[in-house]
mmCIF file of the N, C-alpha and C atoms, coordinates in Angstrom:
data_MODEL
# 
_entry.id   MODEL 
# 
loop_
_atom_site.group_PDB 
_atom_site.id 
_atom_site.type_symbol 
_atom_site.label_atom_id 
_atom_site.label_alt_id 
_atom_site.label_comp_id 
_atom_site.label_asym_id 
_atom_site.label_entity_id 
_atom_site.label_seq_id 
_atom_site.pdbx_PDB_ins_code 
_atom_site.Cartn_x 
_atom_site.Cartn_y 
_atom_site.Cartn_z 
_atom_site.occupancy 
_atom_site.B_iso_or_equiv 
_atom_site.pdbx_formal_charge 
_atom_site.auth_seq_id 
_atom_site.auth_comp_id 
_atom_site.auth_asym_id 
_atom_site.auth_atom_id 
_atom_site.pdbx_PDB_model_num 
ATOM 1   N N  . UNK A 1 1  ? 0.849  -1.179  0.000  1.00 0.00 ? 1  UNK A N  1 
ATOM 2   C CA . UNK A 1 1  ? 0.000  0.000   0.000  1.00 0.00 ? 1  UNK A CA 1 
ATOM 3   C C  . UNK A 1 1  ? 0.890  1.237   0.000  1.00 0.00 ? 1  UNK A C  1 
ATOM 4   N N  . UNK A 1 2  ? 0.533  2.197   -0.794 1.00 0.00 ? 2  UNK A N  1 
ATOM 5   C CA . UNK A 1 2  ? 1.298  3.436   -0.853 1.00 0.00 ? 2  UNK A CA 1 
ATOM 6   C C  . UNK A 1 2  ? 1.027  4.297   0.371  1.00 0.00 ? 2  UNK A C  1 
ATOM 7   N N  . UNK A 1 3  ? 2.053  5.017   0.800  1.00 0.00 ? 3  UNK A N  1 
ATOM 8   C CA . UNK A 1 3  ? 1.896  5.909   1.947  1.00 0.00 ? 3  UNK A CA 1 
ATOM 9   C C  . UNK A 1 3  ? 0.832  6.969   1.673  1.00 0.00 ? 3  UNK A C  1 
ATOM 10  N N  . UNK A 1 4  ? 0.720  7.392   0.421  1.00 0.00 ? 4  UNK A N  1 
ATOM 11  C CA . UNK A 1 4  ? -0.276 8.413   0.067  1.00 0.00 ? 4  UNK A CA 1 
ATOM 12  C C  . UNK A 1 4  ? -1.701 7.880   0.189  1.00 0.00 ? 4  UNK A C  1 
ATOM 13  N N  . UNK A 1 5  ? -1.871 6.562   0.242  1.00 0.00 ? 5  UNK A N  1 
ATOM 14  C CA . UNK A 1 5  ? -3.198 5.966   0.363  1.00 0.00 ? 5  UNK A CA 1 
ATOM 15  C C  . UNK A 1 5  ? -3.639 5.841   1.817  1.00 0.00 ? 5  UNK A C  1 
ATOM 16  N N  . UNK A 1 6  ? -2.756 6.129   2.749  1.00 0.00 ? 6  UNK A N  1 
ATOM 17  C CA . UNK A 1 6  ? -3.101 6.009   4.159  1.00 0.00 ? 6  UNK A CA 1 
ATOM 18  C C  . UNK A 1 6  ? -3.575 7.348   4.716  1.00 0.00 ? 6  UNK A C  1 
ATOM 19  N N  . UNK A 1 7  ? -4.245 7.273   5.844  1.00 0.00 ? 7  UNK A N  1 
ATOM 20  C CA . UNK A 1 7  ? -4.727 8.474   6.529  1.00 0.00 ? 7  UNK A CA 1 
ATOM 21  C C  . UNK A 1 7  ? -3.540 9.189   7.165  1.00 0.00 ? 7  UNK A C  1 
ATOM 22  N N  . UNK A 1 8  ? -3.576 10.526  7.180  1.00 0.00 ? 8  UNK A N  1 
ATOM 23  C CA . UNK A 1 8  ? -2.518 11.281  7.848  1.00 0.00 ? 8  UNK A CA 1 
ATOM 24  C C  . UNK A 1 8  ? -2.431 10.849  9.304  1.00 0.00 ? 8  UNK A C  1 
ATOM 25  N N  . UNK A 1 9  ? -1.208 10.693  9.781  1.00 0.00 ? 9  UNK A N  1 
ATOM 26  C CA . UNK A 1 9  ? -0.990 10.225  11.152 1.00 0.00 ? 9  UNK A CA 1 
ATOM 27  C C  . UNK A 1 9  ? -0.524 11.382  12.017 1.00 0.00 ? 9  UNK A C  1 
ATOM 28  N N  . UNK A 1 10 ? -1.205 11.607  13.131 1.00 0.00 ? 10 UNK A N  1 
ATOM 29  C CA . UNK A 1 10 ? -0.858 12.657  14.075 1.00 0.00 ? 10 UNK A CA 1 
ATOM 30  C C  . UNK A 1 10 ? -0.238 12.024  15.309 1.00 0.00 ? 10 UNK A C  1 
ATOM 31  N N  . UNK A 1 11 ? 1.056  12.245  15.510 1.00 0.00 ? 11 UNK A N  1 
ATOM 32  C CA . UNK A 1 11 ? 1.782  11.630  16.627 1.00 0.00 ? 11 UNK A CA 1 
ATOM 33  C C  . UNK A 1 11 ? 1.242  12.058  17.977 1.00 0.00 ? 11 UNK A C  1 
ATOM 34  N N  . UNK A 1 12 ? 0.724  13.253  18.087 1.00 0.00 ? 12 UNK A N  1 
ATOM 35  C CA . UNK A 1 12 ? 0.262  13.744  19.391 1.00 0.00 ? 12 UNK A CA 1 
ATOM 36  C C  . UNK A 1 12 ? -1.167 13.319  19.707 1.00 0.00 ? 12 UNK A C  1 
ATOM 37  N N  . UNK A 1 13 ? -1.900 12.825  18.709 1.00 0.00 ? 13 UNK A N  1 
ATOM 38  C CA . UNK A 1 13 ? -3.305 12.512  18.925 1.00 0.00 ? 13 UNK A CA 1 
ATOM 39  C C  . UNK A 1 13 ? -3.671 11.059  18.658 1.00 0.00 ? 13 UNK A C  1 
ATOM 40  N N  . UNK A 1 14 ? -2.733 10.273  18.113 1.00 0.00 ? 14 UNK A N  1 
ATOM 41  C CA . UNK A 1 14 ? -3.060 8.910   17.715 1.00 0.00 ? 14 UNK A CA 1 
ATOM 42  C C  . UNK A 1 14 ? -2.075 7.898   18.301 1.00 0.00 ? 14 UNK A C  1 
ATOM 43  N N  . UNK A 1 15 ? -2.558 6.700   18.494 1.00 0.00 ? 15 UNK A N  1 
ATOM 44  C CA . UNK A 1 15 ? -1.729 5.597   18.959 1.00 0.00 ? 15 UNK A CA 1 
ATOM 45  C C  . UNK A 1 15 ? -0.928 5.059   17.777 1.00 0.00 ? 15 UNK A C  1 
ATOM 46  N N  . UNK A 1 16 ? 0.403  4.904   17.934 1.00 0.00 ? 16 UNK A N  1 
ATOM 47  C CA . UNK A 1 16 ? 1.179  4.435   16.792 1.00 0.00 ? 16 UNK A CA 1 
ATOM 48  C C  . UNK A 1 16 ? 1.024  2.935   16.563 1.00 0.00 ? 16 UNK A C  1 
ATOM 49  N N  . UNK A 1 17 ? 0.412  2.209   17.497 1.00 0.00 ? 17 UNK A N  1 
ATOM 50  C CA . UNK A 1 17 ? 0.134  0.790   17.289 1.00 0.00 ? 17 UNK A CA 1 
ATOM 51  C C  . UNK A 1 17 ? -1.139 0.584   16.464 1.00 0.00 ? 17 UNK A C  1 
ATOM 52  N N  . UNK A 1 18 ? -2.232 1.211   16.875 1.00 0.00 ? 18 UNK A N  1 
ATOM 53  C CA . UNK A 1 18 ? -3.516 0.958   16.208 1.00 0.00 ? 18 UNK A CA 1 
ATOM 54  C C  . UNK A 1 18 ? -3.975 2.101   15.311 1.00 0.00 ? 18 UNK A C  1 
ATOM 55  N N  . UNK A 1 19 ? -3.324 3.232   15.395 1.00 0.00 ? 19 UNK A N  1 
ATOM 56  C CA . UNK A 1 19 ? -3.634 4.463   14.643 1.00 0.00 ? 19 UNK A CA 1 
ATOM 57  C C  . UNK A 1 19 ? -5.014 5.032   14.953 1.00 0.00 ? 19 UNK A C  1 
ATOM 58  N N  . UNK A 1 20 ? -5.580 4.631   16.096 1.00 0.00 ? 20 UNK A N  1 
ATOM 59  C CA . UNK A 1 20 ? -6.844 5.205   16.545 1.00 0.00 ? 20 UNK A CA 1 
ATOM 60  C C  . UNK A 1 20 ? -6.560 6.474   17.337 1.00 0.00 ? 20 UNK A C  1 
ATOM 61  N N  . UNK A 1 21 ? -7.542 7.365   17.356 1.00 0.00 ? 21 UNK A N  1 
ATOM 62  C CA . UNK A 1 21 ? -7.389 8.602   18.111 1.00 0.00 ? 21 UNK A CA 1 
ATOM 63  C C  . UNK A 1 21 ? -7.395 8.302   19.602 1.00 0.00 ? 21 UNK A C  1 
ATOM 64  N N  . UNK A 1 22 ? -6.466 8.903   20.315 1.00 0.00 ? 22 UNK A N  1 
ATOM 65  C CA . UNK A 1 22 ? -6.370 8.753   21.765 1.00 0.00 ? 22 UNK A CA 1 
ATOM 66  C C  . UNK A 1 22 ? -6.531 10.139  22.359 1.00 0.00 ? 22 UNK A C  1 
ATOM 67  N N  . UNK A 1 23 ? -7.735 10.450  22.753 1.00 0.00 ? 23 UNK A N  1 
ATOM 68  C CA . UNK A 1 23 ? -8.026 11.812  23.180 1.00 0.00 ? 23 UNK A CA 1 
ATOM 69  C C  . UNK A 1 23 ? -7.933 12.025  24.681 1.00 0.00 ? 23 UNK A C  1 
ATOM 70  N N  . UNK A 1 24 ? -8.058 10.984  25.477 1.00 0.00 ? 24 UNK A N  1 
ATOM 71  C CA . UNK A 1 24 ? -7.969 11.156  26.921 1.00 0.00 ? 24 UNK A CA 1 
ATOM 72  C C  . UNK A 1 24 ? -6.666 10.557  27.420 1.00 0.00 ? 24 UNK A C  1 
ATOM 73  N N  . UNK A 1 25 ? -6.023 11.234  28.333 1.00 0.00 ? 25 UNK A N  1 
ATOM 74  C CA . UNK A 1 25 ? -4.740 10.779  28.848 1.00 0.00 ? 25 UNK A CA 1 
ATOM 75  C C  . UNK A 1 25 ? -4.867 9.496   29.658 1.00 0.00 ? 25 UNK A C  1 
ATOM 76  N N  . UNK A 1 26 ? -6.059 9.164   30.119 1.00 0.00 ? 26 UNK A N  1 
ATOM 77  C CA . UNK A 1 26 ? -6.248 7.918   30.859 1.00 0.00 ? 26 UNK A CA 1 
ATOM 78  C C  . UNK A 1 26 ? -6.018 6.706   29.955 1.00 0.00 ? 26 UNK A C  1 
ATOM 79  N N  . UNK A 1 27 ? -6.226 6.877   28.661 1.00 0.00 ? 27 UNK A N  1 
ATOM 80  C CA . UNK A 1 27 ? -6.087 5.784   27.696 1.00 0.00 ? 27 UNK A CA 1 
ATOM 81  C C  . UNK A 1 27 ? -4.724 5.754   27.031 1.00 0.00 ? 27 UNK A C  1 
ATOM 82  N N  . UNK A 1 28 ? -3.810 6.644   27.433 1.00 0.00 ? 28 UNK A N  1 
ATOM 83  C CA . UNK A 1 28 ? -2.574 6.837   26.685 1.00 0.00 ? 28 UNK A CA 1 
ATOM 84  C C  . UNK A 1 28 ? -1.363 6.645   27.593 1.00 0.00 ? 28 UNK A C  1 
ATOM 85  N N  . UNK A 1 29 ? -0.330 6.033   27.040 1.00 0.00 ? 29 UNK A N  1 
ATOM 86  C CA . UNK A 1 29 ? 0.976  5.981   27.689 1.00 0.00 ? 29 UNK A CA 1 
ATOM 87  C C  . UNK A 1 29 ? 1.956  6.694   26.782 1.00 0.00 ? 29 UNK A C  1 
ATOM 88  N N  . UNK A 1 30 ? 2.822  7.492   27.352 1.00 0.00 ? 30 UNK A N  1 
ATOM 89  C CA . UNK A 1 30 ? 3.807  8.228   26.557 1.00 0.00 ? 30 UNK A CA 1 
ATOM 90  C C  . UNK A 1 30 ? 5.076  7.409   26.395 1.00 0.00 ? 30 UNK A C  1 
ATOM 91  N N  . UNK A 1 31 ? 5.742  7.620   25.289 1.00 0.00 ? 31 UNK A N  1 
ATOM 92  C CA . UNK A 1 31 ? 7.049  7.002   25.064 1.00 0.00 ? 31 UNK A CA 1 
ATOM 93  C C  . UNK A 1 31 ? 8.047  7.722   25.950 1.00 0.00 ? 31 UNK A C  1 
ATOM 94  N N  . UNK A 1 32 ? 8.685  6.994   26.858 1.00 0.00 ? 32 UNK A N  1 
ATOM 95  C CA . UNK A 1 32 ? 9.570  7.635   27.811 1.00 0.00 ? 32 UNK A CA 1 
ATOM 96  C C  . UNK A 1 32 ? 11.034 7.226   27.670 1.00 0.00 ? 32 UNK A C  1 
ATOM 97  N N  . UNK A 1 33 ? 11.326 6.237   26.823 1.00 0.00 ? 33 UNK A N  1 
ATOM 98  C CA . UNK A 1 33 ? 12.709 5.805   26.655 1.00 0.00 ? 33 UNK A CA 1 
ATOM 99  C C  . UNK A 1 33 ? 13.078 5.762   25.176 1.00 0.00 ? 33 UNK A C  1 
ATOM 100 N N  . UNK A 1 34 ? 14.349 6.000   24.903 1.00 0.00 ? 34 UNK A N  1 
ATOM 101 C CA . UNK A 1 34 ? 14.825 5.951   23.526 1.00 0.00 ? 34 UNK A CA 1 
ATOM 102 C C  . UNK A 1 34 ? 14.835 4.522   22.994 1.00 0.00 ? 34 UNK A C  1 
ATOM 103 N N  . UNK A 1 35 ? 14.960 3.542   23.866 1.00 0.00 ? 35 UNK A N  1 
ATOM 104 C CA . UNK A 1 35 ? 15.016 2.147   23.456 1.00 0.00 ? 35 UNK A CA 1 
ATOM 105 C C  . UNK A 1 35 ? 13.676 1.617   22.967 1.00 0.00 ? 35 UNK A C  1 
ATOM 106 N N  . UNK A 1 36 ? 12.582 2.297   23.305 1.00 0.00 ? 36 UNK A N  1 
ATOM 107 C CA . UNK A 1 36 ? 11.253 1.827   22.919 1.00 0.00 ? 36 UNK A CA 1 
ATOM 108 C C  . UNK A 1 36 ? 11.138 1.657   21.409 1.00 0.00 ? 36 UNK A C  1 
ATOM 109 N N  . UNK A 1 37 ? 11.593 2.629   20.653 1.00 0.00 ? 37 UNK A N  1 
ATOM 110 C CA . UNK A 1 37 ? 11.489 2.579   19.195 1.00 0.00 ? 37 UNK A CA 1 
ATOM 111 C C  . UNK A 1 37 ? 12.206 1.354   18.644 1.00 0.00 ? 37 UNK A C  1 
ATOM 112 N N  . UNK A 1 38 ? 13.438 1.145   19.068 1.00 0.00 ? 38 UNK A N  1 
ATOM 113 C CA . UNK A 1 38 ? 14.225 0.007   18.579 1.00 0.00 ? 38 UNK A CA 1 
ATOM 114 C C  . UNK A 1 38 ? 13.565 -1.316  18.964 1.00 0.00 ? 38 UNK A C  1 
ATOM 115 N N  . UNK A 1 39 ? 13.041 -1.394  20.175 1.00 0.00 ? 39 UNK A N  1 
ATOM 116 C CA . UNK A 1 39 ? 12.400 -2.609  20.646 1.00 0.00 ? 39 UNK A CA 1 
ATOM 117 C C  . UNK A 1 39 ? 11.137 -2.925  19.839 1.00 0.00 ? 39 UNK A C  1 
ATOM 118 N N  . UNK A 1 40 ? 10.318 -1.918  19.592 1.00 0.00 ? 40 UNK A N  1 
ATOM 119 C CA . UNK A 1 40 ? 9.089  -2.125  18.829 1.00 0.00 ? 40 UNK A CA 1 
ATOM 120 C C  . UNK A 1 40 ? 9.417  -2.486  17.379 1.00 0.00 ? 40 UNK A C  1 
ATOM 121 N N  . UNK A 1 41 ? 10.420 -1.828  16.793 1.00 0.00 ? 41 UNK A N  1 
ATOM 122 C CA . UNK A 1 41 ? 10.820 -2.165  15.422 1.00 0.00 ? 41 UNK A CA 1 
ATOM 123 C C  . UNK A 1 41 ? 11.293 -3.613  15.331 1.00 0.00 ? 41 UNK A C  1 
ATOM 124 N N  . UNK A 1 42 ? 12.007 -4.078  16.339 1.00 0.00 ? 42 UNK A N  1 
ATOM 125 C CA . UNK A 1 42 ? 12.464 -5.463  16.359 1.00 0.00 ? 42 UNK A CA 1 
ATOM 126 C C  . UNK A 1 42 ? 11.264 -6.421  16.429 1.00 0.00 ? 42 UNK A C  1 
ATOM 127 N N  . UNK A 1 43 ? 10.285 -6.094  17.245 1.00 0.00 ? 43 UNK A N  1 
ATOM 128 C CA . UNK A 1 43 ? 9.080  -6.924  17.342 1.00 0.00 ? 43 UNK A CA 1 
ATOM 129 C C  . UNK A 1 43 ? 8.314  -6.946  16.018 1.00 0.00 ? 43 UNK A C  1 
ATOM 130 N N  . UNK A 1 44 ? 8.273  -5.810  15.340 1.00 0.00 ? 44 UNK A N  1 
ATOM 131 C CA . UNK A 1 44 ? 7.609  -5.740  14.035 1.00 0.00 ? 44 UNK A CA 1 
ATOM 132 C C  . UNK A 1 44 ? 8.290  -6.668  13.033 1.00 0.00 ? 44 UNK A C  1 
ATOM 133 N N  . UNK A 1 45 ? 9.612  -6.700  13.064 1.00 0.00 ? 45 UNK A N  1 
ATOM 134 C CA . UNK A 1 45 ? 10.375 -7.591  12.184 1.00 0.00 ? 45 UNK A CA 1 
ATOM 135 C C  . UNK A 1 45 ? 10.062 -9.054  12.494 1.00 0.00 ? 45 UNK A C  1 
ATOM 136 N N  . UNK A 1 46 ? 9.988  -9.393  13.783 1.00 0.00 ? 46 UNK A N  1 
ATOM 137 C CA . UNK A 1 46 ? 9.708  -10.771 14.178 1.00 0.00 ? 46 UNK A CA 1 
ATOM 138 C C  . UNK A 1 46 ? 8.295  -11.206 13.800 1.00 0.00 ? 46 UNK A C  1 
ATOM 139 N N  . UNK A 1 47 ? 7.340  -10.287 13.897 1.00 0.00 ? 47 UNK A N  1 
ATOM 140 C CA . UNK A 1 47 ? 5.960  -10.607 13.550 1.00 0.00 ? 47 UNK A CA 1 
ATOM 141 C C  . UNK A 1 47 ? 5.825  -10.915 12.062 1.00 0.00 ? 47 UNK A C  1 
ATOM 142 N N  . UNK A 1 48 ? 6.446  -10.095 11.244 1.00 0.00 ? 48 UNK A N  1 
ATOM 143 C CA . UNK A 1 48 ? 6.424  -10.283 9.792  1.00 0.00 ? 48 UNK A CA 1 
ATOM 144 C C  . UNK A 1 48 ? 5.003  -10.439 9.249  1.00 0.00 ? 48 UNK A C  1 
ATOM 145 N N  . UNK A 1 49 ? 4.091  -9.592  9.733  1.00 0.00 ? 49 UNK A N  1 
ATOM 146 C CA . UNK A 1 49 ? 2.721  -9.611  9.230  1.00 0.00 ? 49 UNK A CA 1 
ATOM 147 C C  . UNK A 1 49 ? 2.301  -8.197  8.831  1.00 0.00 ? 49 UNK A C  1 
ATOM 148 N N  . UNK A 1 50 ? 1.073  -8.052  8.372  1.00 0.00 ? 50 UNK A N  1 
ATOM 149 C CA . UNK A 1 50 ? 0.591  -6.748  7.904  1.00 0.00 ? 50 UNK A CA 1 
ATOM 150 C C  . UNK A 1 50 ? 0.591  -5.698  9.004  1.00 0.00 ? 50 UNK A C  1 
ATOM 151 N N  . UNK A 1 51 ? 0.128  -6.079  10.200 1.00 0.00 ? 51 UNK A N  1 
ATOM 152 C CA . UNK A 1 51 ? 0.079  -5.113  11.293 1.00 0.00 ? 51 UNK A CA 1 
ATOM 153 C C  . UNK A 1 51 ? 1.478  -4.653  11.675 1.00 0.00 ? 51 UNK A C  1 
ATOM 154 N N  . UNK A 1 52 ? 2.419  -5.584  11.780 1.00 0.00 ? 52 UNK A N  1 
ATOM 155 C CA . UNK A 1 52 ? 3.800  -5.230  12.082 1.00 0.00 ? 52 UNK A CA 1 
ATOM 156 C C  . UNK A 1 52 ? 4.385  -4.300  11.043 1.00 0.00 ? 52 UNK A C  1 
ATOM 157 N N  . UNK A 1 53 ? 4.042  -4.531  9.785  1.00 0.00 ? 53 UNK A N  1 
ATOM 158 C CA . UNK A 1 53 ? 4.524  -3.678  8.701  1.00 0.00 ? 53 UNK A CA 1 
ATOM 159 C C  . UNK A 1 53 ? 3.956  -2.263  8.810  1.00 0.00 ? 53 UNK A C  1 
ATOM 160 N N  . UNK A 1 54 ? 2.690  -2.149  9.195  1.00 0.00 ? 54 UNK A N  1 
ATOM 161 C CA . UNK A 1 54 ? 2.072  -0.828  9.365  1.00 0.00 ? 54 UNK A CA 1 
ATOM 162 C C  . UNK A 1 54 ? 2.722  -0.050  10.508 1.00 0.00 ? 54 UNK A C  1 
ATOM 163 N N  . UNK A 1 55 ? 2.920  -0.713  11.629 1.00 0.00 ? 55 UNK A N  1 
ATOM 164 C CA . UNK A 1 55 ? 3.548  -0.064  12.791 1.00 0.00 ? 55 UNK A CA 1 
ATOM 165 C C  . UNK A 1 55 ? 4.982  0.322   12.442 1.00 0.00 ? 55 UNK A C  1 
ATOM 166 N N  . UNK A 1 56 ? 5.701  -0.577  11.797 1.00 0.00 ? 56 UNK A N  1 
ATOM 167 C CA . UNK A 1 56 ? 7.075  -0.291  11.385 1.00 0.00 ? 56 UNK A CA 1 
ATOM 168 C C  . UNK A 1 56 ? 7.126  0.915   10.453 1.00 0.00 ? 56 UNK A C  1 
ATOM 169 N N  . UNK A 1 57 ? 6.197  1.004   9.536  1.00 0.00 ? 57 UNK A N  1 
ATOM 170 C CA . UNK A 1 57 ? 6.146  2.146   8.621  1.00 0.00 ? 57 UNK A CA 1 
ATOM 171 C C  . UNK A 1 57 ? 5.949  3.462   9.346  1.00 0.00 ? 57 UNK A C  1 
ATOM 172 N N  . UNK A 1 58 ? 5.084  3.459   10.362 1.00 0.00 ? 58 UNK A N  1 
ATOM 173 C CA . UNK A 1 58 ? 4.875  4.686   11.140 1.00 0.00 ? 58 UNK A CA 1 
ATOM 174 C C  . UNK A 1 58 ? 6.136  5.041   11.918 1.00 0.00 ? 58 UNK A C  1 
ATOM 175 N N  . UNK A 1 59 ? 6.766  4.057   12.547 1.00 0.00 ? 59 UNK A N  1 
ATOM 176 C CA . UNK A 1 59 ? 7.940  4.326   13.372 1.00 0.00 ? 59 UNK A CA 1 
ATOM 177 C C  . UNK A 1 59 ? 9.164  4.724   12.547 1.00 0.00 ? 59 UNK A C  1 
ATOM 178 N N  . UNK A 1 60 ? 9.293  4.191   11.345 1.00 0.00 ? 60 UNK A N  1 
ATOM 179 C CA . UNK A 1 60 ? 10.443 4.554   10.526 1.00 0.00 ? 60 UNK A CA 1 
ATOM 180 C C  . UNK A 1 60 ? 10.393 6.014   10.094 1.00 0.00 ? 60 UNK A C  1 
ATOM 181 N N  . UNK A 1 61 ? 9.221  6.614   10.136 1.00 0.00 ? 61 UNK A N  1 
ATOM 182 C CA . UNK A 1 61 ? 9.089  8.025   9.825  1.00 0.00 ? 61 UNK A CA 1 
ATOM 183 C C  . UNK A 1 61 ? 9.351  8.923   11.023 1.00 0.00 ? 61 UNK A C  1 
ATOM 184 N N  . UNK A 1 62 ? 9.722  8.327   12.145 1.00 0.00 ? 62 UNK A N  1 
ATOM 185 C CA . UNK A 1 62 ? 9.950  9.068   13.383 1.00 0.00 ? 62 UNK A CA 1 
ATOM 186 C C  . UNK A 1 62 ? 11.307 8.678   13.960 1.00 0.00 ? 62 UNK A C  1 
ATOM 187 N N  . UNK A 1 63 ? 12.259 9.587   13.931 1.00 0.00 ? 63 UNK A N  1 
ATOM 188 C CA . UNK A 1 63 ? 13.596 9.250   14.428 1.00 0.00 ? 63 UNK A CA 1 
ATOM 189 C C  . UNK A 1 63 ? 13.742 9.490   15.930 1.00 0.00 ? 63 UNK A C  1 
ATOM 190 N N  . UNK A 1 64 ? 12.900 10.302  16.545 1.00 0.00 ? 64 UNK A N  1 
ATOM 191 C CA . UNK A 1 64 ? 12.979 10.573  17.986 1.00 0.00 ? 64 UNK A CA 1 
ATOM 192 C C  . UNK A 1 64 ? 11.592 10.443  18.598 1.00 0.00 ? 64 UNK A C  1 
ATOM 193 N N  . UNK A 1 65 ? 11.224 9.220   18.925 1.00 0.00 ? 65 UNK A N  1 
ATOM 194 C CA . UNK A 1 65 ? 9.894  8.922   19.430 1.00 0.00 ? 65 UNK A CA 1 
ATOM 195 C C  . UNK A 1 65 ? 9.585  9.655   20.722 1.00 0.00 ? 65 UNK A C  1 
ATOM 196 N N  . UNK A 1 66 ? 10.547 9.768   21.606 1.00 0.00 ? 66 UNK A N  1 
ATOM 197 C CA . UNK A 1 66 ? 10.321 10.451  22.889 1.00 0.00 ? 66 UNK A CA 1 
ATOM 198 C C  . UNK A 1 66 ? 9.970  11.919  22.665 1.00 0.00 ? 66 UNK A C  1 
ATOM 199 N N  . UNK A 1 67 ? 10.679 12.586  21.766 1.00 0.00 ? 67 UNK A N  1 
ATOM 200 C CA . UNK A 1 67 ? 10.421 14.001  21.491 1.00 0.00 ? 67 UNK A CA 1 
ATOM 201 C C  . UNK A 1 67 ? 9.038  14.223  20.904 1.00 0.00 ? 67 UNK A C  1 
ATOM 202 N N  . UNK A 1 68 ? 8.510  13.260  20.187 1.00 0.00 ? 68 UNK A N  1 
ATOM 203 C CA . UNK A 1 68 ? 7.178  13.382  19.598 1.00 0.00 ? 68 UNK A CA 1 
ATOM 204 C C  . UNK A 1 68 ? 6.105  13.521  20.666 1.00 0.00 ? 68 UNK A C  1 
ATOM 205 N N  . UNK A 1 69 ? 6.365  13.013  21.856 1.00 0.00 ? 69 UNK A N  1 
ATOM 206 C CA . UNK A 1 69 ? 5.373  12.987  22.904 1.00 0.00 ? 69 UNK A CA 1 
ATOM 207 C C  . UNK A 1 69 ? 5.618  14.015  24.002 1.00 0.00 ? 69 UNK A C  1 
ATOM 208 N N  . UNK A 1 70 ? 6.579  14.896  23.814 1.00 0.00 ? 70 UNK A N  1 
ATOM 209 C CA . UNK A 1 70 ? 6.839  15.928  24.810 1.00 0.00 ? 70 UNK A CA 1 
ATOM 210 C C  . UNK A 1 70 ? 5.652  16.898  24.830 1.00 0.00 ? 70 UNK A C  1 
ATOM 211 N N  . UNK A 1 71 ? 5.186  17.187  26.006 1.00 0.00 ? 71 UNK A N  1 
ATOM 212 C CA . UNK A 1 71 ? 4.083  18.130  26.170 1.00 0.00 ? 71 UNK A CA 1 
ATOM 213 C C  . UNK A 1 71 ? 4.630  19.362  26.865 1.00 0.00 ? 71 UNK A C  1 
ATOM 214 N N  . UNK A 1 72 ? 4.520  20.485  26.232 1.00 0.00 ? 72 UNK A N  1 
ATOM 215 C CA . UNK A 1 72 ? 5.009  21.738  26.817 1.00 0.00 ? 72 UNK A CA 1 
ATOM 216 C C  . UNK A 1 72 ? 3.878  22.393  27.567 1.00 0.00 ? 72 UNK A C  1 
ATOM 217 N N  . UNK A 1 73 ? 4.033  22.497  28.885 1.00 0.00 ? 73 UNK A N  1 
ATOM 218 C CA . UNK A 1 73 ? 2.979  23.077  29.717 1.00 0.00 ? 73 UNK A CA 1 
ATOM 219 C C  . UNK A 1 73 ? 3.332  24.482  30.102 1.00 0.00 ? 73 UNK A C  1 
# 
């Protein structure tokens, strides 16, 4: 599937696993470690299925996952 055929992904408003909107903080966990990205990418490789490929595609477009979730108050 082409990237242009997918819905725009908002890192601050959507879950990178399911791509559903996460509007309440009770339903959301923030990425707090740099190792999270590498670990999830490794799991995506091991899964070798469509869902893993989708998650991997989203994460490969993000080089600093922790910074994506910083909230400036």
